Structure formats: C-alpha cells, structure tokens
C-alpha positions, 0 to 999 in steps of 0.5 A, a space after each residue: 122373535 116374539 120377545 123383547 130384547 133386554 138391551 142395556 137398561 138404565 142401571 140406577 146404580 145397581 151392581 152388575 158382575 162383568 166378565 173381564 178378559 182384558 179384551 176390547 169386547 168385555 172392556 167396552 161392555 163394562 164401559 157401556 154399562 157404566 155410562 148407563 148408570 150401572 155399578 159394574 164389578 169386573 171379574 177376571 177368571 184365571 184358568 190353568 194350562 196343560 201342566 207339562 214341560 213340553 207345552 209352549 203355552 205357559 199361560 192360558 191365552 184367555 187370561 194371561 197376566 198381561 190381559 188381567 192387568 189390562 182388565 184391572 187398568 180399565 176398571 180403575 180408569 172407570 172407577 170400578 172394582 176388579 176381582 180375579 178368581 182363580 178357577 184352575 181346578 174347576 177348569 181342569 176338572 170340567 173343560 180339560 177333562 171333557 177334552 181328553 175324554 172326548 178325544 179318547 172316544 175318537 171324537 172331536 171336542 168343542 171345549 168352548 161350549 163346555 167352558 161357557 156353561 160349566 165354567 165361565 158363566 157358572 163361576 160368574 153367577 156363583 160370584 154374583 150370588 156370593 155378593 147378592 148381585 142379580 145380573 151378570 154381563 159379558 162381551 159376547 155378541 148375542 142377545 137374550 130375549 123373553 118369549 111371551 109364547 114360551 114364557 122363557 128366555 132365549 139366546 137370540 142373534 145379535 146385530 153383528 151377524 159376522 161376530 154372532 156367538 150364539 152357537 157357543 152359548 146354546 147350552 146355557 140353562 134358563 136360570 142363567 139366561 134370565 140373569 145375563 145381559 149382553 151389552 154388545 147385542 146391538 153393536 157391530 165389531 167396527 162400532 166397538 172399535 170406534 168406541 174404543 178409539 173415542 175412549 182412548 183405548 185404541 191400543 186394542 186395534 193392534 192386538 191380534 186374536 189367537 186361534 190356538 186352544 187356550 190351554 195348549 199350544 198348537 205346536 204342543 198338541 201332538 205331545 198332548 195327544 200322545 201323553 194324555 189321550 194315548 191310542 194306537 196305530 192302525 190301518 188307513 183304508 179307502 172306501 173299498 177296503 184297500 190299505 193305503 197306509 198307517 195312522 198314528 192313532 184315531 184321536 189325531 184325526 177329524 172328519 173332513 180333514 185333508 192335511 196331515 194324513 200322510 198319504 201320497 196320491 191325494 188329496 184324501 179326506 178323512 171320511 170315517 173313523 172305525 173305532 171298533 177296528 181302529 181303522 181310518 177310512 179316507 176318500 178322494 170323493 167329497 160325496 163320501 163325506 155327505 149325508 142328510 141324516 144325523 143322529 144326536 145325543 144329549 139334546 139340550 133345549 131352552 124350554 121344556 115345551 120344545 122337547 119330544 116334538 117334531 120341529 122344523 129348525 135351522 141348524 149349524 153343525 159347526 160354528 163357521 157353518 151356514 145354518 141349514 134347514 132340517 127337521 128335529 125328530 124325537 126318538 123313543 130312546 131319548 135321542 134325536 134325529 136331524 133330517 136335513 133338506 140338503 146334503 151336509 159335508 163333514 158331519 163330525 161326531 162329538 161336535 154340536 149341532 145348534 138349533 134356531 127358530 128364526 132368530 131364536 137359538 133354542 138349544 143344541 145336541 151332540 153329533 153321535 
C-alpha cells in the first residue's frame, strides 16, 4: 500500500452525510465523526420488499421502521439532523430486477454488490450533492487510500480482517471513492461494541443480525422463485450421464450446493447447470467441482492503468473465501481469464471475483 489512509480527519464543523441503518456500526461511525468536529447528517434509506402476500418479510430488514427510529434517536441524542429517503423504486428497478434477471439466466446473484454501487452509495452521494456537501461516510469495515503510484483512490483492507467488507465495495467507481470516508477503518468490531457501551448504547450488544435476503424471507424464497423467475423441470444426471432424478428448475440450485437436491444415496453436490439442455449435473466427487481457470465478464477496475494488463493478484471468489493467488489475463474480446495457482472449488457463475494487490482492492469481475 503506497497510499495514505484518509482516516477520521478533523471536521472543523464541516457537514458530512452519514448512511444510517440504525445498527451499531453506522451509529458509532456518526458518533466518531461528531467527536472529531464534523457536523454529521444521518441519512436512512428506505428500501422496498418483494410485494407479494406470501412474503413473510413485511419490511426490508436493512431499514425496518424500528431501525430507522433508532437512527433518529441516535441523531437526536448527538444533536445531528436526520433524514429518511424513500428509494423503494430505485431499489426495485436496480437490485430486485438484477436479482430476478440473474436467476432467470440460472446464475447465482449477489445483490449486495449491486446495491452498494447502484443504490446505497449512489443515493447518499446524490443527497450530498443536493445539499452542497462533499463527503459521505458509512459504517463499513474498509479503508479508502490514495495511491501515489496510480494517482487515484482505492478501497483497502481495514484493521478488522474478520469483518472486512471490501469484497462488497469493489464496484464503487473512482468518483465515489474520492468522497467516501469509513470511520471504522481502524477499529475492530469489539472496539466498536466497547464504544457503544461507553456511550450507553449497550442495547446493541443484544441485537441479532439477520442472514436473510433483505427483501424476501428465506421461508418465502421458493414462492419468489416460482412467481418471479419461473423455469421448468428437468433431469438430474451424474457426470457420466445417468439420470438420477428430476429438478424443479435450475434457478433453485447453485454450484456446490449439497442440501435440498432431493436425491437419495448421496451426498451429491451440484457440479454444473447445463442451461441449453435444462439439465442439472451432480457428483459425489468434489474434484468435479474444482478448476484452476475461470472466465470473467464485466470486469471493473479502480484505475484505467490496470486495464488490458497481465496482473498477478490475490482473488476472492466469494465473500467468505480466503484470497488465492491468480493471474488476471486480458482477452481481445474484452473479457478476462483468471488462472489460479491452486484448485478452486465451487466456482459459481454470476458471483463476483474480487481482485487485490496487497491490501488494495483493485476491482472485480463477474464469473461467467
């Protein structure tokens, strides 16, 4: 890392827009900025949910009525203005539409990636622009650094590697990065909770974090897929072509999936989805799910100097995966190949491969 972290500089009364979910991270981010002389404006974004009576999730879990009320109370306690922006239409048109379109191609979507770029940060910056405010902050665990070598900003790894969220921020464009601050970049989650206790906000310690998709409950997902995505039944075969059973639609499965396939005599893993033949290929052998070569489309890099080059990078093929060494190779048709040094398991079309040079997150691409 040849750049200098922006950190929490002294605000000297300057206004800054802070994305407020009502959770502990965004609340502590606002408090840290306030204590460092900034004049934060808390902004909560109101997203929609899947509008269907079968959806048990009546509010988006990222912005429930209760969480927005909490954000308002935090802002009031610290003498900060709070604003709620209803961006339900934008969320529907970008995130949910992307989610449905990706599933219709029988690929596995990553809605949080799209939300951060096309909805969350976009709308926070739009609001900042409308108020004549330069900077925007959130409670993400990440850093922004300026690289003297590339003369541009990059997302970079935070102090708390366990909570690192750079994967989900890898699509953010340069014009966003130069305006974003991450007040928690040099704090661990434990330290954030400690600050919450010191500020008499220890109720946060008792809150559980949901793992559902924010706009549809896990119990309603099968109904969502059936009504919004469609698809048709087909054969499940092994790698030798033997028919083992029937699938209920390719969109219901993801590469590497073991549970919910509906076959006896396993365990079986989803190895491949043959879209042309509408066939689900499964295997008992994990080696059938391994590869060293991955094709990428829609590659987005944080600096123009990095395009069309052969780069030795570290790559994460999913959020929870460990970074693996690979070479990123540009192809004449505009796509890229990733050649890994070691075998990768369950490489999933539709998911994002995120690239790192040291601590710098330099971009990402969609797995083909």
